[in-house]
mmJSON file of the N, C-alpha and C atoms, coordinates in Angstrom:
{"data_MODEL":{"atom_site":{
"group_PDB":["ATOM","ATOM","ATOM","ATOM","ATOM","ATOM","ATOM","ATOM","ATOM","ATOM","ATOM","ATOM","ATOM","ATOM","ATOM","ATOM","ATOM","ATOM","ATOM","ATOM","ATOM","ATOM","ATOM","ATOM","ATOM","ATOM","ATOM","ATOM","ATOM","ATOM","ATOM","ATOM","ATOM","ATOM","ATOM","ATOM","ATOM","ATOM","ATOM","ATOM","ATOM","ATOM","ATOM","ATOM","ATOM","ATOM","ATOM","ATOM","ATOM","ATOM","ATOM","ATOM","ATOM","ATOM","ATOM","ATOM","ATOM","ATOM","ATOM","ATOM","ATOM","ATOM","ATOM","ATOM","ATOM","ATOM","ATOM","ATOM","ATOM","ATOM","ATOM","ATOM","ATOM","ATOM","ATOM","ATOM","ATOM","ATOM","ATOM","ATOM","ATOM","ATOM","ATOM","ATOM","ATOM","ATOM","ATOM","ATOM","ATOM","ATOM","ATOM","ATOM","ATOM","ATOM","ATOM","ATOM","ATOM","ATOM","ATOM","ATOM","ATOM","ATOM","ATOM","ATOM","ATOM","ATOM","ATOM","ATOM","ATOM","ATOM","ATOM","ATOM","ATOM","ATOM","ATOM","ATOM","ATOM","ATOM","ATOM","ATOM","ATOM","ATOM","ATOM","ATOM","ATOM","ATOM","ATOM","ATOM","ATOM","ATOM","ATOM","ATOM","ATOM","ATOM","ATOM","ATOM","ATOM","ATOM","ATOM","ATOM","ATOM","ATOM","ATOM","ATOM","ATOM","ATOM","ATOM","ATOM","ATOM","ATOM","ATOM","ATOM","ATOM","ATOM","ATOM","ATOM","ATOM","ATOM","ATOM","ATOM","ATOM","ATOM","ATOM","ATOM","ATOM","ATOM","ATOM","ATOM","ATOM","ATOM","ATOM","ATOM","ATOM","ATOM","ATOM","ATOM","ATOM"],
"id":[1,2,3,4,5,6,7,8,9,10,11,12,13,14,15,16,17,18,19,20,21,22,23,24,25,26,27,28,29,30,31,32,33,34,35,36,37,38,39,40,41,42,43,44,45,46,47,48,49,50,51,52,53,54,55,56,57,58,59,60,61,62,63,64,65,66,67,68,69,70,71,72,73,74,75,76,77,78,79,80,81,82,83,84,85,86,87,88,89,90,91,92,93,94,95,96,97,98,99,100,101,102,103,104,105,106,107,108,109,110,111,112,113,114,115,116,117,118,119,120,121,122,123,124,125,126,127,128,129,130,131,132,133,134,135,136,137,138,139,140,141,142,143,144,145,146,147,148,149,150,151,152,153,154,155,156,157,158,159,160,161,162,163,164,165,166,167,168,169,170,171,172,173,174,175,176,177],
"type_symbol":["N","C","C","N","C","C","N","C","C","N","C","C","N","C","C","N","C","C","N","C","C","N","C","C","N","C","C","N","C","C","N","C","C","N","C","C","N","C","C","N","C","C","N","C","C","N","C","C","N","C","C","N","C","C","N","C","C","N","C","C","N","C","C","N","C","C","N","C","C","N","C","C","N","C","C","N","C","C","N","C","C","N","C","C","N","C","C","N","C","C","N","C","C","N","C","C","N","C","C","N","C","C","N","C","C","N","C","C","N","C","C","N","C","C","N","C","C","N","C","C","N","C","C","N","C","C","N","C","C","N","C","C","N","C","C","N","C","C","N","C","C","N","C","C","N","C","C","N","C","C","N","C","C","N","C","C","N","C","C","N","C","C","N","C","C","N","C","C","N","C","C","N","C","C","N","C","C"],
"label_atom_id":["N","CA","C","N","CA","C","N","CA","C","N","CA","C","N","CA","C","N","CA","C","N","CA","C","N","CA","C","N","CA","C","N","CA","C","N","CA","C","N","CA","C","N","CA","C","N","CA","C","N","CA","C","N","CA","C","N","CA","C","N","CA","C","N","CA","C","N","CA","C","N","CA","C","N","CA","C","N","CA","C","N","CA","C","N","CA","C","N","CA","C","N","CA","C","N","CA","C","N","CA","C","N","CA","C","N","CA","C","N","CA","C","N","CA","C","N","CA","C","N","CA","C","N","CA","C","N","CA","C","N","CA","C","N","CA","C","N","CA","C","N","CA","C","N","CA","C","N","CA","C","N","CA","C","N","CA","C","N","CA","C","N","CA","C","N","CA","C","N","CA","C","N","CA","C","N","CA","C","N","CA","C","N","CA","C","N","CA","C","N","CA","C","N","CA","C","N","CA","C","N","CA","C","N","CA","C"],
"label_alt_id":[null,null,null,null,null,null,null,null,null,null,null,null,null,null,null,null,null,null,null,null,null,null,null,null,null,null,null,null,null,null,null,null,null,null,null,null,null,null,null,null,null,null,null,null,null,null,null,null,null,null,null,null,null,null,null,null,null,null,null,null,null,null,null,null,null,null,null,null,null,null,null,null,null,null,null,null,null,null,null,null,null,null,null,null,null,null,null,null,null,null,null,null,null,null,null,null,null,null,null,null,null,null,null,null,null,null,null,null,null,null,null,null,null,null,null,null,null,null,null,null,null,null,null,null,null,null,null,null,null,null,null,null,null,null,null,null,null,null,null,null,null,null,null,null,null,null,null,null,null,null,null,null,null,null,null,null,null,null,null,null,null,null,null,null,null,null,null,null,null,null,null,null,null,null,null,null,null],
"label_comp_id":["MET","MET","MET","LYS","LYS","LYS","GLN","GLN","GLN","ILE","ILE","ILE","GLU","GLU","GLU","THR","THR","THR","PRO","PRO","PRO","ARG","ARG","ARG","LEU","LEU","LEU","LEU","LEU","LEU","LEU","LEU","LEU","ARG","ARG","ARG","PRO","PRO","PRO","PHE","PHE","PHE","THR","THR","THR","LEU","LEU","LEU","ASP","ASP","ASP","ASP","ASP","ASP","ALA","ALA","ALA","SER","SER","SER","ALA","ALA","ALA","MET","MET","MET","PHE","PHE","PHE","SER","SER","SER","ASN","ASN","ASN","TRP","TRP","TRP","ALA","ALA","ALA","ASN","ASN","ASN","ASP","ASP","ASP","PRO","PRO","PRO","GLU","GLU","GLU","VAL","VAL","VAL","THR","THR","THR","LYS","LYS","LYS","TYR","TYR","TYR","MET","MET","MET","THR","THR","THR","TRP","TRP","TRP","ASN","ASN","ASN","PRO","PRO","PRO","HIS","HIS","HIS","GLN","GLN","GLN","ASN","ASN","ASN","GLU","GLU","GLU","GLU","GLU","GLU","VAL","VAL","VAL","THR","THR","THR","LYS","LYS","LYS","ALA","ALA","ALA","ILE","ILE","ILE","ILE","ILE","ILE","LYS","LYS","LYS","MET","MET","MET","TRP","TRP","TRP","LEU","LEU","LEU","LYS","LYS","LYS","GLU","GLU","GLU","GLU","GLU","GLU","PRO","PRO","PRO"],
"label_asym_id":["A","A","A","A","A","A","A","A","A","A","A","A","A","A","A","A","A","A","A","A","A","A","A","A","A","A","A","A","A","A","A","A","A","A","A","A","A","A","A","A","A","A","A","A","A","A","A","A","A","A","A","A","A","A","A","A","A","A","A","A","A","A","A","A","A","A","A","A","A","A","A","A","A","A","A","A","A","A","A","A","A","A","A","A","A","A","A","A","A","A","A","A","A","A","A","A","A","A","A","A","A","A","A","A","A","A","A","A","A","A","A","A","A","A","A","A","A","A","A","A","A","A","A","A","A","A","A","A","A","A","A","A","A","A","A","A","A","A","A","A","A","A","A","A","A","A","A","A","A","A","A","A","A","A","A","A","A","A","A","A","A","A","A","A","A","A","A","A","A","A","A","A","A","A","A","A","A"],
"label_entity_id":["1","1","1","1","1","1","1","1","1","1","1","1","1","1","1","1","1","1","1","1","1","1","1","1","1","1","1","1","1","1","1","1","1","1","1","1","1","1","1","1","1","1","1","1","1","1","1","1","1","1","1","1","1","1","1","1","1","1","1","1","1","1","1","1","1","1","1","1","1","1","1","1","1","1","1","1","1","1","1","1","1","1","1","1","1","1","1","1","1","1","1","1","1","1","1","1","1","1","1","1","1","1","1","1","1","1","1","1","1","1","1","1","1","1","1","1","1","1","1","1","1","1","1","1","1","1","1","1","1","1","1","1","1","1","1","1","1","1","1","1","1","1","1","1","1","1","1","1","1","1","1","1","1","1","1","1","1","1","1","1","1","1","1","1","1","1","1","1","1","1","1","1","1","1","1","1","1"],
"label_seq_id":[1,1,1,2,2,2,3,3,3,4,4,4,5,5,5,6,6,6,7,7,7,8,8,8,9,9,9,10,10,10,11,11,11,12,12,12,13,13,13,14,14,14,15,15,15,16,16,16,17,17,17,18,18,18,19,19,19,20,20,20,21,21,21,22,22,22,23,23,23,24,24,24,25,25,25,26,26,26,27,27,27,28,28,28,29,29,29,30,30,30,31,31,31,32,32,32,33,33,33,34,34,34,35,35,35,36,36,36,37,37,37,38,38,38,39,39,39,40,40,40,41,41,41,42,42,42,43,43,43,44,44,44,45,45,45,46,46,46,47,47,47,48,48,48,49,49,49,50,50,50,51,51,51,52,52,52,53,53,53,54,54,54,55,55,55,56,56,56,57,57,57,58,58,58,59,59,59],
"pdbx_PDB_ins_code":[null,null,null,null,null,null,null,null,null,null,null,null,null,null,null,null,null,null,null,null,null,null,null,null,null,null,null,null,null,null,null,null,null,null,null,null,null,null,null,null,null,null,null,null,null,null,null,null,null,null,null,null,null,null,null,null,null,null,null,null,null,null,null,null,null,null,null,null,null,null,null,null,null,null,null,null,null,null,null,null,null,null,null,null,null,null,null,null,null,null,null,null,null,null,null,null,null,null,null,null,null,null,null,null,null,null,null,null,null,null,null,null,null,null,null,null,null,null,null,null,null,null,null,null,null,null,null,null,null,null,null,null,null,null,null,null,null,null,null,null,null,null,null,null,null,null,null,null,null,null,null,null,null,null,null,null,null,null,null,null,null,null,null,null,null,null,null,null,null,null,null,null,null,null,null,null,null],
"Cartn_x":[0.838,0.0,0.896,0.532,1.329,1.019,2.022,1.855,1.636,0.692,0.396,0.661,1.472,1.814,1.668,1.041,0.947,1.512,1.642,2.156,1.327,0.032,-0.812,-1.401,-1.087,-1.738,-0.788,-0.87,-0.125,-1.104,-1.293,-2.11,-1.162,-1.269,-0.396,-1.16,-0.687,-1.354,-1.277,-2.251,-2.208,-1.012,-0.511,0.471,-0.068,0.484,0.047,0.283,1.255,1.522,0.376,-0.53,-1.672,-2.838,-2.762,-3.898,-4.366,-3.467,-3.857,-4.589,-4.045,-4.679,-6.01,-6.052,-7.297,-8.389,-8.054,-9.036,-9.518,-8.603,-8.999,-9.629,-9.351,-9.884,-11.187,-11.432,-12.678,-13.219,-12.399,-12.887,-13.781,-13.738,-14.581,-15.83,-16.025,-17.124,-18.344,-19.461,-20.655,-21.187,-21.058,-21.551,-20.694,-19.404,-18.489,-18.629,-18.838,-18.837,-20.225,-21.252,-22.605,-22.88,-22.149,-22.343,-21.259,-20.412,-19.368,-19.979,-19.234,-19.707,-19.387,-18.761,-18.42,-18.87,-18.994,-19.408,-18.23,-18.516,-17.423,-16.526,-15.245,-14.301,-14.421,-14.396,-14.53,-13.218,-12.089,-10.781,-9.735,-8.535,-7.463,-7.041,-7.218,-6.865,-7.731,-8.992,-9.879,-9.356,-8.962,-8.424,-7.155,-6.28,-5.055,-5.388,-6.365,-6.759,-7.292,-8.074,-8.607,-7.469,-6.545,-5.413,-4.592,-4.347,-3.614,-4.325,-5.647,-6.434,-6.279,-6.381,-6.228,-4.848,-3.815,-2.452,-2.266,-2.911,-2.833,-3.525,-4.556,-5.319,-4.663,-3.614,-2.945,-2.335,-2.395,-1.796,-0.286],
"Cartn_y":[-1.166,0.0,1.247,2.216,3.435,4.424,5.19,6.319,7.569,8.382,9.624,10.777,11.728,12.855,14.172,15.118,16.488,17.384,18.664,19.53,19.49,19.164,19.186,17.839,16.774,15.492,14.34,13.311,12.08,10.922,10.186,8.971,7.795,6.874,5.708,4.527,3.325,2.148,2.149,1.511,1.337,0.488,0.703,-0.187,-0.562,-1.588,-2.0,-0.889,-0.041,1.095,2.096,2.029,2.948,2.512,1.329,0.765,1.658,2.174,2.999,4.253,4.951,6.18,5.874,4.802,4.426,4.125,3.327,2.977,4.213,5.014,6.138,7.296,7.422,8.561,8.281,7.021,6.785,5.359,4.356,2.982,2.531,3.218,2.836,3.713,4.626,5.6,5.118,4.843,4.347,5.315,6.592,7.573,7.554,7.415,7.396,6.1,4.992,3.681,3.165,3.963,3.44,3.023,3.532,3.128,2.169,1.724,0.755,-0.634,-1.579,-2.956,-3.701,-3.03,-3.632,-2.723,-3.32,-2.59,-1.822,-0.84,-0.133,-1.137,-0.876,-1.768,-1.609,-2.714,-2.704,-2.386,-2.659,-2.37,-2.32,-1.936,-1.769,-3.098,-4.196,-5.506,-5.842,-5.449,-5.66,-4.856,-3.626,-2.779,-3.393,-3.906,-4.555,-5.768,-6.537,-7.719,-7.319,-6.251,-5.768,-5.309,-4.545,-4.07,-5.249,-6.242,-7.428,-8.122,-8.213,-8.835,-8.023,-6.699,-5.856,-6.021,-6.093,-6.23,-7.559,-8.615,-9.923,-9.889,-9.045,-8.983,-8.151,-7.394,-6.559,-7.432,-6.95,-7.719,-7.782],
"Cartn_z":[0.0,0.0,0.0,-0.798,-0.911,0.193,0.513,1.424,0.577,0.973,0.254,1.205,0.751,1.614,0.86,1.527,1.026,2.128,1.888,2.95,4.243,4.141,5.334,5.73,4.986,5.235,4.964,5.804,5.58,5.697,4.615,4.603,4.476,5.41,5.396,5.955,5.699,6.254,7.786,8.409,9.855,10.238,11.451,12.066,13.439,14.037,15.362,16.387,16.132,17.032,17.06,16.096,16.039,16.931,17.525,18.259,19.406,20.19,21.34,20.901,19.926,19.435,18.757,17.978,17.3,18.326,19.341,20.359,21.113,21.595,22.452,21.689,20.398,19.646,18.908,18.528,17.797,17.807,17.915,17.774,18.927,20.054,21.184,21.317,20.394,20.483,19.696,20.378,19.678,18.621,18.847,17.869,16.604,16.765,15.611,14.827,15.515,14.856,14.478,14.667,14.44,12.997,12.028,10.635,10.144,11.048,10.702,10.648,10.125,10.077,11.369,12.338,13.619,14.759,15.931,17.13,17.718,18.578,19.251,19.992,19.961,20.628,22.142,22.842,24.298,25.008,24.339,24.931,23.818,24.193,23.207,22.583,23.294,22.741,21.526,21.561,20.406,19.215,19.464,18.401,17.816,18.662,18.175,17.307,17.713,16.935,15.563,15.516,14.228,13.322,13.873,13.059,12.555,13.403,12.957,11.804,11.894,10.836,9.525,9.635,8.452,7.837,8.655,8.143,7.417,7.876,7.199,5.845,5.72,4.482,3.396,3.743,2.743,1.661,0.421,-0.688,-0.612],
"occupancy":[1.0,1.0,1.0,1.0,1.0,1.0,1.0,1.0,1.0,1.0,1.0,1.0,1.0,1.0,1.0,1.0,1.0,1.0,1.0,1.0,1.0,1.0,1.0,1.0,1.0,1.0,1.0,1.0,1.0,1.0,1.0,1.0,1.0,1.0,1.0,1.0,1.0,1.0,1.0,1.0,1.0,1.0,1.0,1.0,1.0,1.0,1.0,1.0,1.0,1.0,1.0,1.0,1.0,1.0,1.0,1.0,1.0,1.0,1.0,1.0,1.0,1.0,1.0,1.0,1.0,1.0,1.0,1.0,1.0,1.0,1.0,1.0,1.0,1.0,1.0,1.0,1.0,1.0,1.0,1.0,1.0,1.0,1.0,1.0,1.0,1.0,1.0,1.0,1.0,1.0,1.0,1.0,1.0,1.0,1.0,1.0,1.0,1.0,1.0,1.0,1.0,1.0,1.0,1.0,1.0,1.0,1.0,1.0,1.0,1.0,1.0,1.0,1.0,1.0,1.0,1.0,1.0,1.0,1.0,1.0,1.0,1.0,1.0,1.0,1.0,1.0,1.0,1.0,1.0,1.0,1.0,1.0,1.0,1.0,1.0,1.0,1.0,1.0,1.0,1.0,1.0,1.0,1.0,1.0,1.0,1.0,1.0,1.0,1.0,1.0,1.0,1.0,1.0,1.0,1.0,1.0,1.0,1.0,1.0,1.0,1.0,1.0,1.0,1.0,1.0,1.0,1.0,1.0,1.0,1.0,1.0,1.0,1.0,1.0,1.0,1.0,1.0],
"B_iso_or_equiv":[0.0,0.0,0.0,0.0,0.0,0.0,0.0,0.0,0.0,0.0,0.0,0.0,0.0,0.0,0.0,0.0,0.0,0.0,0.0,0.0,0.0,0.0,0.0,0.0,0.0,0.0,0.0,0.0,0.0,0.0,0.0,0.0,0.0,0.0,0.0,0.0,0.0,0.0,0.0,0.0,0.0,0.0,0.0,0.0,0.0,0.0,0.0,0.0,0.0,0.0,0.0,0.0,0.0,0.0,0.0,0.0,0.0,0.0,0.0,0.0,0.0,0.0,0.0,0.0,0.0,0.0,0.0,0.0,0.0,0.0,0.0,0.0,0.0,0.0,0.0,0.0,0.0,0.0,0.0,0.0,0.0,0.0,0.0,0.0,0.0,0.0,0.0,0.0,0.0,0.0,0.0,0.0,0.0,0.0,0.0,0.0,0.0,0.0,0.0,0.0,0.0,0.0,0.0,0.0,0.0,0.0,0.0,0.0,0.0,0.0,0.0,0.0,0.0,0.0,0.0,0.0,0.0,0.0,0.0,0.0,0.0,0.0,0.0,0.0,0.0,0.0,0.0,0.0,0.0,0.0,0.0,0.0,0.0,0.0,0.0,0.0,0.0,0.0,0.0,0.0,0.0,0.0,0.0,0.0,0.0,0.0,0.0,0.0,0.0,0.0,0.0,0.0,0.0,0.0,0.0,0.0,0.0,0.0,0.0,0.0,0.0,0.0,0.0,0.0,0.0,0.0,0.0,0.0,0.0,0.0,0.0,0.0,0.0,0.0,0.0,0.0,0.0],
"pdbx_formal_charge":[null,null,null,null,null,null,null,null,null,null,null,null,null,null,null,null,null,null,null,null,null,null,null,null,null,null,null,null,null,null,null,null,null,null,null,null,null,null,null,null,null,null,null,null,null,null,null,null,null,null,null,null,null,null,null,null,null,null,null,null,null,null,null,null,null,null,null,null,null,null,null,null,null,null,null,null,null,null,null,null,null,null,null,null,null,null,null,null,null,null,null,null,null,null,null,null,null,null,null,null,null,null,null,null,null,null,null,null,null,null,null,null,null,null,null,null,null,null,null,null,null,null,null,null,null,null,null,null,null,null,null,null,null,null,null,null,null,null,null,null,null,null,null,null,null,null,null,null,null,null,null,null,null,null,null,null,null,null,null,null,null,null,null,null,null,null,null,null,null,null,null,null,null,null,null,null,null],
"auth_seq_id":[1,1,1,2,2,2,3,3,3,4,4,4,5,5,5,6,6,6,7,7,7,8,8,8,9,9,9,10,10,10,11,11,11,12,12,12,13,13,13,14,14,14,15,15,15,16,16,16,17,17,17,18,18,18,19,19,19,20,20,20,21,21,21,22,22,22,23,23,23,24,24,24,25,25,25,26,26,26,27,27,27,28,28,28,29,29,29,30,30,30,31,31,31,32,32,32,33,33,33,34,34,34,35,35,35,36,36,36,37,37,37,38,38,38,39,39,39,40,40,40,41,41,41,42,42,42,43,43,43,44,44,44,45,45,45,46,46,46,47,47,47,48,48,48,49,49,49,50,50,50,51,51,51,52,52,52,53,53,53,54,54,54,55,55,55,56,56,56,57,57,57,58,58,58,59,59,59],
"auth_comp_id":["MET","MET","MET","LYS","LYS","LYS","GLN","GLN","GLN","ILE","ILE","ILE","GLU","GLU","GLU","THR","THR","THR","PRO","PRO","PRO","ARG","ARG","ARG","LEU","LEU","LEU","LEU","LEU","LEU","LEU","LEU","LEU","ARG","ARG","ARG","PRO","PRO","PRO","PHE","PHE","PHE","THR","THR","THR","LEU","LEU","LEU","ASP","ASP","ASP","ASP","ASP","ASP","ALA","ALA","ALA","SER","SER","SER","ALA","ALA","ALA","MET","MET","MET","PHE","PHE","PHE","SER","SER","SER","ASN","ASN","ASN","TRP","TRP","TRP","ALA","ALA","ALA","ASN","ASN","ASN","ASP","ASP","ASP","PRO","PRO","PRO","GLU","GLU","GLU","VAL","VAL","VAL","THR","THR","THR","LYS","LYS","LYS","TYR","TYR","TYR","MET","MET","MET","THR","THR","THR","TRP","TRP","TRP","ASN","ASN","ASN","PRO","PRO","PRO","HIS","HIS","HIS","GLN","GLN","GLN","ASN","ASN","ASN","GLU","GLU","GLU","GLU","GLU","GLU","VAL","VAL","VAL","THR","THR","THR","LYS","LYS","LYS","ALA","ALA","ALA","ILE","ILE","ILE","ILE","ILE","ILE","LYS","LYS","LYS","MET","MET","MET","TRP","TRP","TRP","LEU","LEU","LEU","LYS","LYS","LYS","GLU","GLU","GLU","GLU","GLU","GLU","PRO","PRO","PRO"],
"auth_asym_id":["A","A","A","A","A","A","A","A","A","A","A","A","A","A","A","A","A","A","A","A","A","A","A","A","A","A","A","A","A","A","A","A","A","A","A","A","A","A","A","A","A","A","A","A","A","A","A","A","A","A","A","A","A","A","A","A","A","A","A","A","A","A","A","A","A","A","A","A","A","A","A","A","A","A","A","A","A","A","A","A","A","A","A","A","A","A","A","A","A","A","A","A","A","A","A","A","A","A","A","A","A","A","A","A","A","A","A","A","A","A","A","A","A","A","A","A","A","A","A","A","A","A","A","A","A","A","A","A","A","A","A","A","A","A","A","A","A","A","A","A","A","A","A","A","A","A","A","A","A","A","A","A","A","A","A","A","A","A","A","A","A","A","A","A","A","A","A","A","A","A","A","A","A","A","A","A","A"],
"auth_atom_id":["N","CA","C","N","CA","C","N","CA","C","N","CA","C","N","CA","C","N","CA","C","N","CA","C","N","CA","C","N","CA","C","N","CA","C","N","CA","C","N","CA","C","N","CA","C","N","CA","C","N","CA","C","N","CA","C","N","CA","C","N","CA","C","N","CA","C","N","CA","C","N","CA","C","N","CA","C","N","CA","C","N","CA","C","N","CA","C","N","CA","C","N","CA","C","N","CA","C","N","CA","C","N","CA","C","N","CA","C","N","CA","C","N","CA","C","N","CA","C","N","CA","C","N","CA","C","N","CA","C","N","CA","C","N","CA","C","N","CA","C","N","CA","C","N","CA","C","N","CA","C","N","CA","C","N","CA","C","N","CA","C","N","CA","C","N","CA","C","N","CA","C","N","CA","C","N","CA","C","N","CA","C","N","CA","C","N","CA","C","N","CA","C","N","CA","C","N","CA","C","N","CA","C","N","CA","C"],
"pdbx_PDB_model_num":[1,1,1,1,1,1,1,1,1,1,1,1,1,1,1,1,1,1,1,1,1,1,1,1,1,1,1,1,1,1,1,1,1,1,1,1,1,1,1,1,1,1,1,1,1,1,1,1,1,1,1,1,1,1,1,1,1,1,1,1,1,1,1,1,1,1,1,1,1,1,1,1,1,1,1,1,1,1,1,1,1,1,1,1,1,1,1,1,1,1,1,1,1,1,1,1,1,1,1,1,1,1,1,1,1,1,1,1,1,1,1,1,1,1,1,1,1,1,1,1,1,1,1,1,1,1,1,1,1,1,1,1,1,1,1,1,1,1,1,1,1,1,1,1,1,1,1,1,1,1,1,1,1,1,1,1,1,1,1,1,1,1,1,1,1,1,1,1,1,1,1,1,1,1,1,1,1]
}}}
């Protein structure tokens, strides 16, 4: 997967190091995740498991 960078934005693939920020900033929030295909994460371990699954699915 390519990284895309502009002067004001960096888009890059998730890494396992992103789990804490992902969980605390949005993955555990029912309002943010209500249109997702998964429920809000109950803890950071759930977020880590999801990221690991995504990383395995990368081409």
